[in-house]
C-alpha positions in Angstrom: 3.2 4.0 -5.0 1.9 6.1 -3.0 -1.9 6.9 -3.6 -4.8 9.0 -1.1 -7.3 6.5 0.5 -10.1 8.7 2.2 -8.2 11.4 1.4 -4.6 10.3 3.7 -1.7 9.5 1.8 -0.2 5.3 1.7 1.7 3.2 0.7 0.6 0.5 -1.2 1.6 -2.3 -4.0 -1.7 -3.1 -4.6 -1.6 -3.6 -8.4 -5.4 -2.6 -9.4 -8.6 -1.7 -6.9 -9.6 -5.6 -6.4 -5.7 -5.7 -5.4 -6.2 -2.8 -2.6 -9.5 -4.4 -1.3 -7.4 -8.2 -0.8 -4.7 -6.1 0.6 -6.8 -4.5 3.3 -8.5 -7.0 4.0 -12.5 -5.1 2.9 -15.7 -6.7 3.5 -16.6 -6.7 0.1 -20.7 -6.4 0.9 -21.2 -3.3 1.3 -18.7 -2.2 0.0 -18.7 1.2 -3.0 -15.4 2.3 -4.3 -15.2 6.1 -5.7 -11.6 6.0 -8.0 -10.4 9.6 -9.5 -14.2 10.7 -8.4 -15.7 8.4 -10.7 -17.0 5.0 -8.9 -16.9 1.8 -9.5 -18.9 -1.4 -10.3 -17.8 -3.7 -8.5 -17.4 -6.1 -11.4 -14.9 -3.7 -12.2 -12.5 -3.7 -9.5 -9.9 -6.4 -11.2 -9.9 -4.6 -14.0 -8.8 -0.7 -13.0 -5.7 0.3 -13.1 -4.6 1.9 -10.1 -1.2 4.3 -10.6 0.5 7.2 -8.0 -1.2 9.6 -6.6 -4.9 8.5 -7.4 -7.2 9.2 -4.9 -9.4 6.6 -4.1 -12.0 6.9 -1.4 -13.9 3.5 0.2 -17.1 3.8 1.5 -18.5 0.7 4.3 -22.1 1.3 4.8 -23.8 -0.2 8.0 -27.4 -0.6 8.3 -28.6 0.1 11.7 -32.1 0.9 13.5 
């Protein structure tokens, strides 16, 4: 299926947000996910189904000085 990740069209076989995060091998500790303009709490990542054309924003926060 084709989804838009951070504004870029990409192919994915992931069925849920959790599978997408795993597929991309992303660290979850400081990751925020927006699915079709709605922030999704990490506890719900395994429940939220992805569909063709969905828009996903993956935001990682990095501390520094």
